[in-house]
C-alpha positions in Angstrom: -145.2 127.6 34.4 -144.1 129.0 31.1 -143.1 126.8 28.3 -139.8 126.8 28.3 -139.9 126.1 23.7 -142.4 129.1 23.3 -140.9 131.4 20.8 -139.9 135.0 23.2 -138.4 132.7 25.8 -135.0 132.5 25.4 -135.4 137.1 25.0 -137.1 137.6 28.1 -135.4 135.7 30.2 -132.4 137.7 28.6 -133.8 141.1 29.8 -134.2 140.0 33.1 -130.9 138.7 33.5 -129.9 142.4 31.8 -132.5 143.8 34.8 -131.4 141.8 38.0 -127.2 142.7 36.2 -128.3 146.9 37.6 -129.8 146.4 39.8 -127.8 144.3 41.6 -124.7 147.3 40.4 -126.6 149.1 42.1 -126.8 148.0 45.5 -122.9 147.2 46.2 -122.5 150.9 45.2 -125.4 151.9 47.5 -122.6 149.5 50.1 -120.2 151.7 49.5 -121.9 154.8 49.3 -122.9 154.5 52.7 -119.2 153.7 54.3 -118.3 157.6 52.2 -118.2 161.1 53.9 -119.8 164.2 51.9 -116.3 164.9 50.3 -116.4 161.5 49.1 -120.4 161.2 48.2 -119.9 164.4 46.5 -117.2 162.9 43.8 -119.3 160.9 43.2 -121.9 162.6 42.4 -119.9 164.7 39.4 -118.4 162.0 38.6 -121.5 159.9 38.0 -123.4 163.6 36.0 -120.3 164.1 33.8 -120.5 160.2 32.7 -123.9 159.8 32.5 -123.3 163.5 29.8 -120.3 162.0 28.4 -123.1 158.7 27.6 -126.6 160.7 27.0 -126.2 164.0 26.7 -124.9 163.7 22.8 -128.9 162.3 22.6 -129.8 165.8 22.5 -130.4 167.5 18.6 -129.5 170.0 17.3 -131.3 172.8 16.7 -129.6 173.7 13.1 -132.5 173.8 9.4 -130.8 172.6 6.6 
């Protein structure tokens, strides 16, 4: 058993809870995807790609020399 009073335990537990929450979200989404037909899955993929680009597409550095 880990000493719960040590420094950093709370941060580790918080990170583990966040990882579990993300895995739970994926599991619940997959339960819905299994019920979809091909056109629904295709529409979902398009929406996921658009959301991914919105969140993470701007992280590419501009290749402009100043």
